[in-house]
N, C-alpha and C positions, 0 to 999 in steps of 0.2 A: 364587345371584344374590338378594338381598336391598336393597329398597328401599324407603328410609322413607318413609312419605308424611305428616310430622307434620302437617299443614296439618289432614288428617281424623282422626287422632289425637285430636288437642286437640279437634276438636268433641266428639267422644264423651266425652273425660275432662269436658269443661266442663258438657257435659248430664250427666253421673253427677250421682246421687240428687236430681234434679229433679220425679223422681215420673211421667214420660211413657215412652211405650215409644219407644224410639230406632229408628228408620228409616233405614241404608243405604240408598238405593238407586241404579240408574246402569245404565250399560249392560252387557251380560254380556261377562264374561272384560275387566272392567276394574281390578279388584283388590278388590272387596267383601268376596270369603270371606278372602281372604288378610289384609284387615285386621280383619276381626271374630274368624278364627280364630287367628291368629298375633300380630299386630304389638297388637289390644286386647287376648287374651289375656295375652298376656307382659305388658303394661305392669301388669295387676292383680297377675297373681303376683308381679312386682317390687315392686309396692305393699304388699304384705301379703296379699292375697287368699289364704285356704287353697284348693289345685285343687279339694277335696272341696265348695267352695262355689261353681262355675262350673260350670253344666250342659252342656253342648256338645251340641248337635243339628243334625247335618250333612247336611240333607235333598236335597244334593248325591250322598251316599255312599249303595251301594243297601244297604248294610247298616243304614242307617237307613228300609228304605221302611217301616214299619209303623208310622213317627211321621206320616204320614201321616193315620192315624185318631186323631181327635181326644180320644176315649179313652184312647187308650193312651199320646198324649204326656202327658195330663196324668194321667193314672195313675203316670207315669214322673218326672214332676214331682214332683209329692207323696211318691212312695217315696225323694226322695233331701231332700227339707226337713226334717230333724228338728231343726233348734233355730231361734230367735227372731232368727239373725244375718243380715245382707243375703245372699242370692243372687244370683247373677250369671246369669242365665236368655239363652243366645247360640242363636238359630236362625237358620242362612243357606238361602236360600231359603222362607222363611215361603210364601209364596203359594202352596206347595205341597203343603204343610197343608189338609185337608178342613174346610170352615168356620171357615178360618183367624182371622177376625175375632173367630168367637165365641169361639175358644182364648184369643186373645189380652186377649178381655176376662173371660175366669176368672182368667186368671193375675195382670190386673191387679188383683183383688181381694184378692191376698193382700199383706201390709203391708209383709213384707222379701225382696221381689225386685226387682230392677231387670229391665228386659226390655231386648233391643239384638235385631234381626233386620235380615236383607237381602230386597232384592225386585230382581229386575230388570225388571220390570215398570211404569209409571208410573200404568198405572189402578186396581192395589189400593191406591197409595196414596192418588191423589187422590180417586177415588169408594167408597172403602171405608172405612181407616184412619182418615182425614183428617175423614171425617165421621161416623162413627159413634163416637166419641172424644171429640169436641169439643174440639180444644185440646190434647187428651192424649198426641198422637204429635209427635216432631221428627223432621224430616226430614235426613238428614245426605246429600246429592248429591253422590259420585262421579264425577270423569269419569278418563279414561284419564291415563296419565301426562303431568303439566306438562315443559315442554320442562327446567328446572330437576333434576324428576325422572328425563326420560330422559336428561339429561348426566349426573348423577351415577353410570348404570351402563354409560355408553357407553364403548366404548375407540375413543378417536380425539379429533382436535380439535374446537374446538367450529362449525368453519363445515363442518364435513363430516357433525356431528352435524347441525345444522339441516336440511341437504337430506336425510337420515333420514329426519326427524325429520316433514318432509313430503312423503315417498315412502311410507313406510310404517306413518307415525301412533303410537299415544304406548300400543298395549294392550301392558302390561309385558311376555307370553309372546314380544313380537316382538322381542325383545332378544336372544333365548337360540338364535336363528338366524343363522347366520356370511354366506351371502350370499345376493343378490340371489334366487336362482328359489327358495330355501327358501323365504325372508320370502312372496312373492307367494304360494306355494303354500299356505302357511300360512292366510292373510287371506281367500283362493279359498277352502278349506276349510270355512271356520269361517263364512263368510258364509252359504254353502247347509247347512251339519249344523249352526251353533245360532241365527244370527239369522232367515232364513228357515224354519227348519223352527218356531222358537219363534213364530213369528206366523201361519203354516198352520193351528198344533194350537189356535192361540187363538180365532182366527176364522175363518169361513166366507171364503175367499176362493174368486170364482164367477170372477173370470178370472184366474190366474196369471199366464200371457206378460203380460197388459198391466198386473198389480202390477209386475212385474218389470221391465218397460219405465219404469214412471212414475219409477224408482228410478234408471234409469238419467236421464233426465230429467233427474231435480232435482239428479241427480251434476254433471251437464253443465251445470247452470245455476247454481253457487252465485255468487254476488256480483249476481245479478241478479233483479230485482223478477217476481214470477210470484203469479199465483191459480187455481183449477182450473180456470177458462174457459180461461185462456190454456194449462193444461196438456191441453186437452179436445181444444184445437186444435191441439196437437202431433202428438196420436197421429192426427189427419188423413191427416196427411204420412208417417203410418209402414205399411212393409208387414207384410204376416202379423198383425197384431195389430186388436184389433177395437176400432173408437169407445167409449168407456164415457163414461158422464156427470158431470157438474158433482158430482151427489151422491157417485158413487161413488168419486169420485177425493178430495173432502173426508175422506170415510172412511177410505182408506187412507193419507191423509197422515195421518191421528188415529194408524192404527196404527204408522208409522214412528215417531210422535212418542214413543207409547207406549211401547215397545221402545229407546226414548234412541237410537235411530239420527241421527233427526233435531232441530233447533230451531229455531224462526221466528224473527226479530224481525220488529216492527211497522215502520210509517213513522211518526215524529212531526215534527208541524210544528209547528218549533220557536220559531217568535215567536208562532202561535195557539194556542200550549201544549194541544195535541189530538191524539188519535191518529186516521189515516187508517184504513178500515177494509181497503182492498185497494189494489194487490198487498202482497205481504212477501214478503221472503226467506227461504229455507232455509237452512241450514249442517249439518254432517255432525259428530257429536262424534269421530270419530274418521276422521283424514286418509287410513290408510290402508286403512279399508274404502272409503271414497269412491272413492280410486284405484282398487280391485279390482276395483267395481262397472263400471267403465270399461275392464278392462283395461290397466289405468296408459299409457291410450293419452294422456290429456289432462295431460297434468304443466305447467300451466300455474303459472307463477311467483305472478302477479298474483294471479290467484283463491284459491289454496293459502294466502298469506298472509295474506289477507281473512280466510279461515277459521279461520286461524291464531290471529286477533289477539280475531276474535270468540269462539272456545275460552279464549282466556289471560284474556280479561276474565270470562267466565261463572265458572271458576275462583276468580279474586278475586272472584266474589260479587256481581259490576255486573250491574244489568238493563240490556239492552243492545238498543237500537231502531235503526233508521234512520232520519236527521234529512232532513227537508225544510224549507230554507230559503225562504220566498216571495219575489220579489221584483221591480222593475220595470225594465223594458230598454227602449232605443228601437230600433225595426228600423230597416234601410237608407234609410224616409223619414220619420225623425227621427219616429217614431207610437210614443206608450208603449205597451207591452204586460206581460203578466204573464208570469211565464215564474218556474223555480223552480232552485236548486240542491241537490244531494243532498250529504251529508256522513253517512259511510259510518258510524261508529257514536256514537250518544248515549249514552253509562256512565252509569248513574247508582248512587248507595250512598248510603243517607242524604240527607244534605244536600252531599253533593258529586257534580258533575259533571264530566262531561268531555267534548270533540268529539274525534274522533278521524278523520282521513285513512289508509289505506290505499294505500301509492304504491311498488310492488314497483321502479319505476326513476323516476329524472326525469333526462331526458337533455338536454331543452331549457330554456330559460328557460320558453316559451309551456304547458310540462307543469307545473312546477314554479307558474306563474300560475294554473293550472287548479287543483292541489290548494290554492294559499292563498284561491281568489276564494271558496269556499265558506265556509271560516272564519271569514274578513272580513266576510263577509256577514251575520253571524250577530247581532251586536252587542251581547253581553252581555259579563260578566264573566269568567264560568267557562272553564277551561284550555282551548285550544286545542294539539292533536298530529297532525304528519305523522309516520307510521312507516313509513321507506323500507327495502328491503334494500340500499343501495349501502351501502358502505364510508364511513360519515361518522361526525366525532364530533359530538357533541350541541350544538346551538345554537339560539339565541333570537333571531327578527326584531324589528325595532324597533315590529309591533306585538303582539309578546309572544308570537307564534308559535314554539311548539318542535318542531326537526326532530329525531329518535331513530332511530339502526338498528334495526332487530328484535331483534339481539342483547342489545342495552341495554332494549330494551325486555322481553324475555321474560326475561333473568335476573336483574335486580332485582324483587323485588316492591313497592317503592314508586318505579317507572323515570316512571309518570307524574305524580310530584310532584318530578320532577327539574328 
């Protein structure tokens, strides 16, 4: 199975020759190693780079275990560089190298090297490389397969592919399994043996049962505003688990984000043009993992599509917030009162901004008006869009609000501008 991840390959190619360390980050099993060792290496060879000038160090491979020793790795690289031509150093899972920041700093002193590395833990990128190299590192963040990437390797029609994608997610390996049992079993297995194991090995988790219960609570509440205090209260209603403090929950949420399992979306006051500290929403980078955490018992298309839209916006490079629109309304007695409407997503990239509502179904005029009301209350000229799961043709109403089907949104990378 060969899936072209052209978006990420283009980013690696564009960064070539800029003098920085190129860091491919992302969730374990999302395709980083394949991108570095297969797709990018293949590109270099096709572009005329001699294979002797590509130094590949694969720390996922047991045969490379000695390369975790910094001196061994540096001596090996030195032995391979025998002329003044450019050498491409590709290191997979660089965080496994002891003192890897110092190792990369030493390699960066060489005039004729280009350094590309992968890593699965956001902490090594944000708190180590980005700090120590002060602008001399570029992050290319990979996500699981986008829907078009998934569809390119899926054996079936696009409607079935969408349901499969929402149920089992976009980890590339999921496409190798043919039946539902095998897919679910694969996800359950790697959740325990890869993701949880990684977190437990990196961090001291005093309450593993409570940690796993927290993950379930987050998984069951995608699309809902929450914060550590609310989550702590949720534990009080659970049997057989201890109450845990807000501080511990905050730490556990950070661990989940560091492992790229979840991402957060902050609340943004659209009219006041400021952020609201709490609460916020959490979304899973892969829906298949989210669903397996809940034993595939909460497959609500409404919430899954919202998570799916969030992920697609992030894949397209947008900063994504949850919008809040303060309004004044009148109560039953005719008195004015302050309230607010929610806009599911405020997506920003450079000077671009889009306001987006996610609505799996709009079966009644009342439901349709509810989705439109939030967007109409914003009052600025940026584009406003409703994405629905219903089979409709793209349309635009008299106030300029666009409604499109989720497949139209996902399949066309320029769909927000249609």
